[in-house]
PANU-829309 format. One record per residue (C-alpha): x, y, z; residue number from 0. Coordinates in steps of 0.1 Angstrom, whole numbers, always signed. Last residue first. Layout:
N
X Y Z NUM
...
//
This chain:
850
+876 +892 -80 849
+868 +923 -59 848
+850 +902 -33 847
+839 +866 -42 846
+806 +866 -24 845
+784 +879 -51 844
+796 +863 -83 843
+814 +833 -67 842
+785 +826 -45 841
+761 +826 -75 840
+785 +803 -94 839
+785 +778 -65 838
+747 +779 -60 837
+740 +747 -79 836
+771 +731 -66 835
+758 +729 -31 834
+742 +753 -6 833
+773 +757 +17 832
+790 +781 -7 831
+760 +803 -6 830
+769 +811 +30 829
+796 +834 +17 828
+770 +859 +5 827
+777 +886 +31 826
+758 +919 +23 825
+769 +955 +21 824
+789 +952 -11 823
+761 +938 -32 822
+736 +965 -22 821
+742 +994 -44 820
+761 +975 -71 819
+730 +953 -77 818
+738 +916 -85 817
+710 +903 -62 816
+687 +924 -83 815
+687 +896 -109 814
+665 +876 -86 813
+636 +897 -99 812
+612 +912 -74 811
+580 +895 -63 810
+545 +908 -73 809
+545 +886 -104 808
+527 +898 -135 807
+558 +900 -157 806
+569 +864 -150 805
+584 +849 -118 804
+614 +834 -136 803
+626 +804 -117 802
+615 +779 -144 801
+638 +798 -168 800
+668 +785 -150 799
+676 +757 -174 798
+682 +784 -201 797
+712 +796 -181 796
+706 +830 -165 795
+733 +825 -139 794
+759 +819 -166 793
+775 +784 -169 792
+813 +786 -171 791
+820 +764 -140 790
+800 +735 -155 789
+793 +709 -127 788
+757 +719 -118 787
+748 +727 -154 786
+760 +693 -166 785
+740 +675 -139 784
+709 +694 -149 783
+714 +687 -186 782
+717 +649 -178 781
+685 +651 -157 780
+666 +670 -185 779
+677 +645 -211 778
+667 +616 -189 777
+633 +630 -186 776
+630 +638 -224 775
+639 +602 -233 774
+665 +588 -258 773
+696 +599 -239 772
+711 +618 -269 771
+746 +628 -258 770
+750 +659 -239 769
+757 +691 -258 768
+792 +706 -254 767
+793 +738 -235 766
+800 +770 -256 765
+830 +789 -243 764
+821 +819 -224 763
+820 +855 -235 762
+803 +876 -208 761
+768 +888 -215 760
+763 +924 -205 759
+751 +930 -170 758
+715 +930 -157 757
+702 +899 -175 756
+665 +898 -182 755
+656 +864 -198 754
+619 +859 -206 753
+622 +872 -242 752
+649 +847 -249 751
+684 +859 -253 750
+707 +865 -283 749
+742 +873 -271 748
+757 +842 -285 747
+738 +829 -315 746
+704 +812 -313 745
+704 +776 -325 744
+674 +774 -350 743
+696 +774 -381 742
+714 +742 -370 741
+679 +725 -368 740
+671 +711 -334 739
+670 +673 -330 738
+705 +671 -315 737
+695 +694 -287 736
+665 +674 -275 735
+633 +694 -274 734
+623 +709 -241 733
+628 +745 -253 732
+603 +739 -281 731
+576 +737 -255 730
+575 +776 -253 729
+548 +779 -227 728
+520 +805 -229 727
+508 +801 -193 726
+525 +832 -178 725
+496 +855 -172 724
+479 +829 -149 723
+509 +828 -125 722
+545 +837 -130 721
+560 +803 -136 720
+569 +778 -109 719
+542 +754 -122 718
+562 +750 -154 717
+576 +715 -145 716
+541 +703 -138 715
+531 +710 -174 714
+552 +681 -186 713
+535 +658 -162 712
+502 +670 -173 711
+510 +660 -209 710
+521 +626 -199 709
+489 +619 -180 708
+494 +598 -148 707
+487 +628 -126 706
+454 +633 -144 705
+444 +598 -133 704
+432 +577 -162 703
+394 +571 -163 702
+388 +589 -195 701
+414 +566 -212 700
+395 +536 -199 699
+362 +549 -214 698
+379 +553 -248 697
+392 +517 -247 696
+357 +505 -237 695
+342 +523 -267 694
+367 +509 -291 693
+360 +474 -277 692
+322 +479 -283 691
+328 +489 -319 690
+350 +459 -326 689
+324 +435 -310 688
+296 +450 -331 687
+317 +445 -362 686
+324 +409 -353 685
+288 +402 -346 684
+278 +415 -379 683
+303 +394 -397 682
+291 +363 -378 681
+255 +370 -387 680
+264 +374 -424 679
+281 +341 -424 678
+252 +324 -408 677
+228 +339 -434 676
+251 +327 -462 675
+253 +292 -448 674
+215 +290 -445 673
+210 +302 -481 672
+234 +274 -493 671
+215 +248 -474 670
+181 +260 -487 669
+195 +258 -523 668
+208 +223 -517 667
+174 +211 -503 666
+155 +226 -532 665
+176 +208 -558 664
+204 +223 -577 663
+205 +219 -614 662
+238 +224 -630 661
+256 +218 -598 660
+238 +185 -594 659
+250 +175 -628 658
+285 +184 -621 657
+284 +166 -587 656
+270 +134 -604 655
+299 +132 -628 654
+309 +96 -620 653
+275 +79 -618 652
+275 +42 -609 651
+268 +15 -635 650
+295 -8 -623 649
+316 -1 -654 648
+315 +36 -647 647
+286 +59 -654 646
+282 +93 -670 645
+250 +110 -659 644
+213 +114 -666 643
+193 +128 -637 642
+156 +118 -641 641
+129 +140 -626 640
+97 +120 -628 639
+66 +141 -635 638
+33 +125 -627 637
+3 +124 -651 636
-29 +113 -634 635
-55 +86 -639 634
-88 +77 -623 633
-108 +46 -631 632
-147 +46 -630 631
-148 +22 -613 630
-114 +20 -598 629
-84 +1 -613 628
-59 +29 -612 627
-42 +48 -641 626
-7 +61 -641 625
+6 +85 -670 624
+43 +92 -667 623
+59 +126 -676 622
+98 +125 -678 621
+115 +157 -667 620
+152 +155 -677 619
+183 +166 -658 618
+216 +164 -676 617
+240 +140 -693 616
+235 +136 -730 615
+215 +106 -740 614
+231 +77 -758 613
+219 +44 -772 612
+182 +53 -774 611
+153 +37 -754 610
+166 +46 -720 609
+148 +28 -691 608
+118 +32 -668 607
+107 +1 -649 606
+72 -4 -633 605
+56 -12 -599 604
+20 -12 -586 603
+5 -44 -600 602
+38 -58 -610 601
+66 -54 -637 600
+51 -27 -659 599
+75 -16 -686 598
+84 +20 -695 597
+104 +33 -725 596
+124 +65 -729 595
+142 +86 -755 594
+117 +86 -784 593
+87 +82 -761 592
+96 +113 -743 591
+110 +132 -772 590
+75 +133 -788 589
+63 +158 -763 588
+36 +147 -762 587
+26 +111 -768 586
+24 +104 -731 585
+43 +75 -715 584
+24 +46 -700 583
+18 +28 -666 582
-14 +9 -657 581
-21 +3 -620 580
-33 -29 -602 579
-41 -12 -579 578
-63 +13 -561 577
-100 +16 -561 576
-107 -20 -552 575
-89 -18 -529 574
-79 +13 -510 573
-76 +49 -519 572
-46 +71 -511 571
-29 +58 -542 570
+9 +51 -547 569
+26 +39 -579 568
+61 +27 -577 567
+92 +33 -599 566
+122 +11 -607 565
+149 +27 -628 564
+165 +6 -656 563
+202 +3 -656 562
+208 -24 -682 561
+229 -1 -703 560
+221 +23 -731 559
+244 +52 -725 558
+237 +84 -705 557
+233 +65 -673 556
+201 +69 -652 555
+192 +85 -618 554
+157 +90 -603 553
+136 +116 -587 552
+98 +116 -579 551
+100 +83 -560 550
+71 +74 -562 549
+46 +81 -589 548
+11 +92 -581 547
-23 +75 -582 546
-56 +95 -586 545
-78 +100 -555 544
-116 +99 -555 543
-123 +62 -561 542
-148 +56 -532 541
-139 +42 -498 540
-165 +34 -471 539
-164 +56 -441 538
-173 +39 -407 537
-189 +67 -387 536
-187 +63 -349 535
-211 +85 -329 534
-202 +88 -292 533
-227 +97 -265 532
-225 +120 -236 531
-248 +128 -206 530
-259 +159 -190 529
-275 +171 -157 528
-292 +203 -149 527
-293 +211 -112 526
-322 +212 -109 525
-336 +195 -140 524
-337 +209 -175 523
-319 +180 -192 522
-287 +180 -212 521
-276 +156 -240 520
-241 +160 -254 519
-226 +147 -286 518
-192 +131 -294 517
-178 +125 -329 516
-155 +97 -341 515
-144 +89 -376 514
-134 +54 -385 513
-116 +42 -417 512
-86 +30 -397 511
-82 +65 -382 510
-100 +94 -398 509
-89 +129 -386 508
-61 +129 -411 507
-87 +130 -439 506
-85 +101 -465 505
-120 +89 -457 504
-134 +123 -466 503
-169 +133 -456 502
-178 +165 -472 501
-189 +192 -448 500
-221 +203 -429 499
-235 +168 -425 498
-268 +164 -406 497
-274 +146 -373 496
-310 +145 -359 495
-311 +148 -321 494
-348 +157 -320 493
-346 +191 -302 492
-310 +204 -304 491
-306 +192 -341 490
-271 +179 -344 489
-243 +192 -367 488
-216 +173 -386 487
-184 +177 -407 486
-164 +199 -383 485
-132 +178 -389 484
-126 +172 -351 483
-162 +171 -341 482
-165 +170 -303 481
-192 +182 -279 480
-221 +189 -303 479
-254 +198 -286 478
-287 +181 -277 477
-315 +193 -256 476
-336 +171 -233 475
-369 +178 -216 474
-381 +170 -181 473
-417 +180 -173 472
-423 +157 -143 471
-398 +137 -124 470
-409 +101 -117 469
-392 +86 -147 468
-358 +101 -140 467
-338 +78 -163 466
-338 +105 -191 465
-332 +89 -225 464
-308 +99 -252 463
-310 +105 -290 462
-288 +101 -320 461
-306 +103 -354 460
-287 +95 -386 459
-268 +111 -416 458
-291 +137 -429 457
-275 +154 -459 456
-268 +191 -460 455
-231 +187 -468 454
-219 +163 -494 453
-213 +126 -489 452
-178 +120 -504 451
-171 +91 -482 450
-196 +62 -481 449
-214 +57 -448 448
-215 +30 -421 447
-229 +43 -388 446
-219 +30 -353 445
-235 +43 -321 444
-217 +44 -288 443
-239 +51 -257 442
-267 +32 -273 441
-291 +46 -263 440
-277 +79 -249 439
-282 +83 -212 438
-294 +114 -195 437
-276 +121 -162 436
-297 +117 -130 435
-317 +143 -111 434
-319 +129 -75 433
-344 +106 -58 432
-336 +99 -22 431
-334 +62 -10 430
-346 +56 +26 429
-327 +33 +49 428
-343 +16 +79 427
-318 -2 +102 426
-332 -28 +126 425
-313 -40 +158 424
-297 -72 +172 423
-275 -79 +202 422
-250 -107 +206 421
-237 -134 +230 420
-270 -136 +250 419
-264 -128 +287 418
-262 -155 +313 417
-224 -156 +316 416
-212 -190 +327 415
-185 -193 +301 414
-168 -160 +292 413
-183 -143 +261 412
-166 -149 +228 411
-138 -126 +215 410
-142 -99 +189 409
-174 -88 +205 408
-209 -91 +190 407
-233 -68 +171 406
-262 -79 +148 405
-279 -62 +120 404
-314 -65 +103 403
-317 -42 +73 402
-348 -25 +59 401
-342 -9 +25 400
-363 +18 +8 399
-369 +33 -27 398
-355 +5 -48 397
-358 +4 -86 396
-366 +40 -97 395
-344 +52 -68 394
-314 +33 -83 393
-288 +23 -57 392
-250 +25 -64 391
-229 -2 -47 390
-208 +1 -16 389
-231 +21 +6 388
-219 +24 +42 387
-235 +16 +76 386
-210 +28 +102 385
-211 +8 +134 384
-199 +26 +165 383
-170 +15 +186 382
-162 +51 +193 381
-125 +51 +186 380
-121 +21 +162 379
-152 +30 +142 378
-165 -3 +130 377
-175 -8 +93 376
-209 -20 +81 375
-214 -29 +45 374
-242 -21 +21 373
-252 -30 -16 372
-247 -67 -11 371
-275 -79 -34 370
-294 -97 -7 369
-295 -68 +17 368
-324 -71 +41 367
-311 -99 +64 366
-284 -109 +89 365
-262 -79 +84 364
-229 -80 +104 363
-213 -58 +130 362
-182 -64 +151 361
-177 -47 +184 360
-145 -41 +203 359
-151 -43 +241 358
-138 -79 +249 357
-111 -75 +223 356
-99 -44 +242 355
-103 -8 +233 354
-126 +0 +262 353
-127 -23 +293 352
-160 -41 +294 351
-193 -23 +300 350
-203 -23 +264 349
-227 +1 +248 348
-237 +3 +212 347
-243 +30 +186 346
-252 +24 +149 345
-245 +54 +126 344
-265 +54 +94 343
-261 +64 +57 342
-223 +66 +55 341
-215 +72 +18 340
-189 +52 -2 339
-213 +51 -32 338
-240 +75 -45 337
-263 +64 -74 336
-294 +74 -54 335
-291 +98 -25 334
-289 +80 +9 333
-311 +80 +40 332
-308 +67 +75 331
-328 +54 +104 330
-319 +32 +134 329
-343 +8 +151 328
-341 -9 +185 327
-319 +18 +200 326
-288 +19 +222 325
-276 -15 +208 324
-260 -38 +234 323
-224 -52 +233 322
-219 -83 +253 321
-207 -81 +289 320
-185 -108 +306 319
-157 -106 +282 318
-129 -106 +307 317
-112 -75 +322 316
-83 -75 +346 315
-87 -67 +383 314
-56 -49 +393 313
-40 -59 +426 312
-18 -33 +444 311
+2 -48 +472 310
+17 -23 +497 309
+45 -30 +521 308
+48 -33 +559 307
+75 -40 +585 306
+76 -60 +617 305
+98 -69 +646 304
+88 -99 +668 303
+85 -98 +705 302
+48 -92 +711 301
+33 -98 +677 300
+50 -132 +674 299
+51 -137 +636 298
+76 -165 +636 297
+100 -143 +656 296
+100 -121 +625 295
+70 -101 +612 294
+60 -92 +576 293
+29 -70 +571 292
+10 -66 +539 291
-13 -36 +532 290
-36 -45 +503 289
-49 -22 +476 288
-76 -34 +453 287
-83 -22 +417 286
-110 -22 +391 285
-140 -25 +414 284
-175 -24 +399 283
-170 -30 +362 282
-139 -51 +371 281
-161 -76 +390 280
-145 -99 +416 279
-174 -116 +433 278
-160 -148 +448 277
-140 -150 +480 276
-107 -164 +491 275
-84 -151 +463 274
-47 -159 +466 273
-16 -140 +478 272
+16 -161 +482 271
+39 -147 +509 270
+56 -181 +515 269
+52 -184 +553 268
+20 -166 +561 267
+3 -177 +529 266
-18 -146 +521 265
-56 -141 +518 264
-77 -121 +494 263
-113 -109 +492 262
-116 -105 +529 261
-137 -73 +535 260
-162 -85 +509 259
-180 -69 +479 258
-164 -45 +486 257
-138 -36 +512 256
-120 -11 +490 255
-93 -12 +502 254
-79 -42 +521 253
-61 -41 +554 252
-35 -58 +576 251
-28 -88 +554 250
-4 -113 +571 249
+31 -126 +566 248
+54 -146 +589 247
+92 -144 +590 246
+117 -166 +607 245
+150 -146 +611 244
+150 -139 +648 243
+134 -173 +654 242
+166 -189 +644 241
+177 -206 +611 240
+173 -174 +592 239
+198 -157 +615 238
+191 -120 +613 237
+192 -99 +581 236
+156 -104 +575 235
+141 -107 +540 234
+106 -99 +526 233
+88 -114 +496 232
+54 -108 +481 231
+38 -134 +458 230
+10 -128 +433 229
-26 -136 +424 228
-32 -174 +427 227
-69 -183 +423 226
-81 -201 +455 225
-116 -186 +453 224
-129 -185 +416 223
-119 -156 +394 222
-148 -135 +381 221
-125 -107 +371 220
-91 -117 +361 219
-63 -112 +387 218
-33 -88 +384 217
-3 -80 +406 216
+18 -50 +415 215
+40 -49 +446 214
+49 -15 +462 213
+77 -13 +488 212
+98 -38 +469 211
+122 -64 +483 210
+104 -61 +517 209
+126 -56 +548 208
+122 -76 +580 207
+135 -57 +610 206
+169 -63 +624 205
+181 -66 +660 204
+167 -99 +671 203
+199 -112 +686 202
+222 -138 +670 201
+249 -155 +690 200
+284 -147 +677 199
+304 -179 +677 198
+340 -177 +690 197
+362 -206 +678 196
+396 -211 +695 195
+423 -232 +679 194
+453 -243 +699 193
+489 -235 +690 192
+514 -262 +700 191
+531 -253 +733 190
+566 -239 +742 189
+574 -221 +710 188
+606 -202 +714 187
+603 -164 +715 186
+631 -159 +739 185
+608 -151 +767 184
+591 -184 +763 183
+562 -190 +738 182
+525 -198 +741 181
+502 -193 +711 180
+464 -191 +707 179
+447 -194 +673 178
+415 -176 +664 177
+385 -185 +643 176
+358 -158 +646 175
+321 -164 +639 174
+290 -147 +625 173
+308 -117 +611 172
+287 -87 +597 171
+252 -98 +605 170
+265 -113 +638 169
+275 -78 +650 168
+299 -78 +679 167
+302 -52 +707 166
+336 -39 +716 165
+370 -50 +731 164
+366 -87 +736 163
+389 -104 +761 162
+413 -133 +764 161
+433 -136 +797 160
+467 -153 +790 159
+481 -140 +823 158
+514 -125 +809 157
+505 -118 +773 156
+471 -104 +782 155
+450 -112 +752 154
+430 -90 +728 153
+400 -96 +706 152
+384 -70 +684 151
+417 -53 +677 150
+420 -61 +640 149
+392 -65 +615 148
+413 -74 +597 147
+441 -96 +610 146
+460 -93 +643 145
+430 -102 +665 144
+397 -101 +647 143
+408 -123 +619 142
+436 -146 +632 141
+463 -146 +659 140
+464 -149 +696 139
+493 -143 +721 138
+506 -157 +753 137
+541 -151 +768 136
+557 -176 +792 135
+581 -175 +821 134
+590 -210 +827 133
+587 -235 +857 132
+552 -228 +868 131
+541 -215 +834 130
+546 -251 +822 129
+510 -260 +828 128
+501 -237 +800 127
+475 -210 +802 126
+446 -194 +783 125
+420 -175 +802 124
+385 -171 +789 123
+361 -143 +779 122
+368 -111 +797 121
+349 -80 +784 120
+370 -50 +774 119
+346 -35 +776 118
+316 -31 +800 117
+298 -43 +780 116
+266 -35 +763 115
+266 -67 +742 114
+253 -62 +706 113
+260 -98 +697 112
+259 -126 +722 111
+292 -146 +727 110
+293 -184 +724 109
+328 -199 +729 108
+334 -230 +709 107
+345 -262 +726 106
+383 -267 +726 105
+392 -300 +710 104
+422 -314 +728 103
+451 -327 +709 102
+454 -366 +710 101
+478 -380 +734 100
+509 -396 +720 99
+516 -432 +730 98
+552 -434 +743 97
+580 -452 +726 96
+611 -458 +747 95
+642 -437 +751 94
+624 -406 +762 93
+640 -374 +749 92
+609 -362 +730 91
+587 -363 +760 90
+551 -361 +746 89
+533 -327 +746 88
+509 -317 +773 87
+476 -301 +761 86
+474 -263 +765 85
+450 -254 +793 84
+418 -233 +787 83
+408 -218 +820 82
+373 -206 +828 81
+372 -174 +849 80
+352 -176 +881 79
+318 -161 +875 78
+303 -195 +880 77
+319 -199 +914 76
+306 -165 +924 75
+272 -175 +913 74
+274 -208 +932 73
+284 -190 +963 72
+255 -166 +959 71
+230 -195 +957 70
+213 -201 +924 69
+177 -188 +919 68
+153 -213 +905 67
+139 -223 +871 66
+121 -256 +869 65
+116 -270 +834 64
+91 -297 +827 63
+96 -317 +795 62
+74 -323 +765 61
+73 -345 +735 60
+52 -342 +703 59
+49 -363 +672 58
+39 -346 +639 57
+57 -373 +620 56
+76 -350 +597 55
+79 -318 +618 54
+86 -336 +650 53
+75 -313 +678 52
+96 -308 +710 51
+77 -290 +738 50
+91 -272 +768 49
+70 -267 +799 48
+71 -241 +826 47
+80 -240 +863 46
+93 -211 +884 45
+111 -221 +916 44
+101 -201 +947 43
+124 -172 +956 42
+107 -151 +930 41
+124 -143 +897 40
+124 -106 +887 39
+117 -98 +851 38
+134 -88 +819 37
+118 -101 +787 36
+120 -131 +764 35
+144 -149 +786 34
+162 -173 +763 33
+163 -211 +761 32
+188 -226 +737 31
+175 -257 +719 30
+194 -250 +686 29
+161 -240 +669 28
+157 -213 +696 27
+135 -215 +726 26
+116 -186 +740 25
+107 -177 +776 24
+85 -150 +792 23
+59 -143 +766 22
+64 -177 +750 21
+51 -194 +783 20
+45 -230 +772 19
+77 -228 +752 18
+82 -244 +718 17
+110 -264 +702 16
+109 -277 +667 15
+123 -311 +659 14
+141 -325 +629 13
+152 -360 +640 12
+186 -376 +642 11
+187 -412 +651 10
+160 -437 +661 9
+171 -437 +697 8
+162 -401 +699 7
+180 -373 +718 6
+167 -338 +724 5
+190 -314 +741 4
+181 -283 +761 3
+203 -252 +765 2
+206 -225 +792 1
+202 -187 +793 0
//
């Protein structure tokens, strides 16, 4: 390894070095010449040329290099360790000024990466010229020595020999900056520290790596040569300024290889892929796959490292194929009077990519439809043209249509395409005759007629026409569809309309003098069809309604005061058969004209007032004769119910309630009846509720537990009786003592039937009765306590009747305990331990002779 330098009188130039034998020797950008491979040099010198190329001016220089083996002495001399000497420092104790010498600049140490050793590998020896008179210690500091990564470089502290301990990796650390120190044994600095730079020389130990393993790009079909497609990029971890990191690209393969094996090329330095051949057609080849190779060492196939990636190029579609109809003529048919019906399906083919603007077809009619009865829609899925009827067609007018249609794409064809931009075809459409609805002429017929026309009169004729002129033997029949008042009938053959009721303008079915009836006409076609027509009868008014008074009730004061009542005449007829009206009072009864007077104030209004000074309060029926202005006029007698009452100064009634009570109106009577009914319903509901509550109370009593029944509780005290034969209880014994009659108290010596004493009754003082406790349970408990503590109580006390077994019991009587035959042979002293209840029994049977 050696280095060459290029010097120019014109200054710094950017030159590129080349070797005439790149297989054996290569030159880096820094001018360092390397052996490209391992080989044995012959004793004779080896010659080769080195070239320097100016990248800007394209000038070229060359030099001859002779490579010969060095003598062994020279090699040994070269292997001698290089010394780095600390520069001498100025004498600080000199009395005169001395020029200080500038510090030395130590040239950097170049150390190849990935060295195989052996390690530690000696680099240089650092020493000071004072080591002859002083004992010095050497050390180095900095990253790689005493700073991370530590231990890469070491120095012998005595000899100052600097060594590397392991292989270096330029891709991790490209250079190390160390500082060498020299101190005496006491640690005093002897020399100024010197800087040592160790550059790691790059070796080609990294392959190029593509940023993506698969690259995707697109190119429009029909693109001209030189069209940019995409750019692929690879990186190399080696030094980019050296050959190790200089990449070159090339295309290894193309699939498919049609229409040419070299449809694309790549810029070997930038990685740009462009087209180099014409003939890209998406309809033939939709996608190309390229294998791209990146090689370092400027693409040297012998010494460079390579890697590959895949470039997928999709040929995008352009509109280079117009739509083409699959047939010259299309046929269809449509029934007459039908709309929104598809009558023909137009199919086209387009080689462009489906569902794109270059494939989507648009249809238009160029001739054959001047009235716009058809339209053509495009099916978005199949791209077919759907000929649709948008206006009804009459078979009797048009039996066939011949349309000329054209199809073209949504976007225009690409320039340079030799095909026509559109395709044309003919559509033949046949109209089918169908049975159509009969049509009344006119659909709505107006007739003017005076009301009061009796039944049986012919009103008019209402007929329909059948539009099916080409159908044979069609007849129509008529029927009534709607006649709200049932006034009309229609002849089923000739459509003549006759009245079956009296026409009345005042009927609720007449609105604004107009009466509407609907009729139906049906033919005998297959299937039969029908049509409807409306007959409107405008009824002219006649004087057939007499006027009536309104309102029918009024109020007046019993004295002659200016309190006249206004009344109005109403008539269902209209002018001239209505007002003005004439108002008068009848001659009978005579009291009417005597008490009342009526004055007309307008054409339909009049005033009724008292004629006498005083009229007793009450309700009076005043007949009024009203006559209209018809020809002939009609009149009627209306009854006005007048309530006469006492009035105050303002003319208001003060005894209206009394008058109303004397003669209740219909509304008041209905209100009273409703109140009575509601009251009866409430009473009935209350009775039902009371009965239901009684039933619930009885049901609750039946659900009571027998143990909770008071009567059962009393019977439980007698369960110690003598069985079924001893169920006739004397409940009078449970009565409270102070409630017993004095005569009912049995005398001394008189026993109950269920008591059977053995000995004669002794004479004991009568125990005082316990006070009235107020409850039978408390009474029994109090008596029980008294019997337990009473020393004079006999053993057959009435409280002990519960222990009697009865006459039917199989057990013997407890009275046998007092038998003279057995009493002396048994010991009854244990009865004293049984409590106060057995105290007397123990005294009787266990007391000895006493």
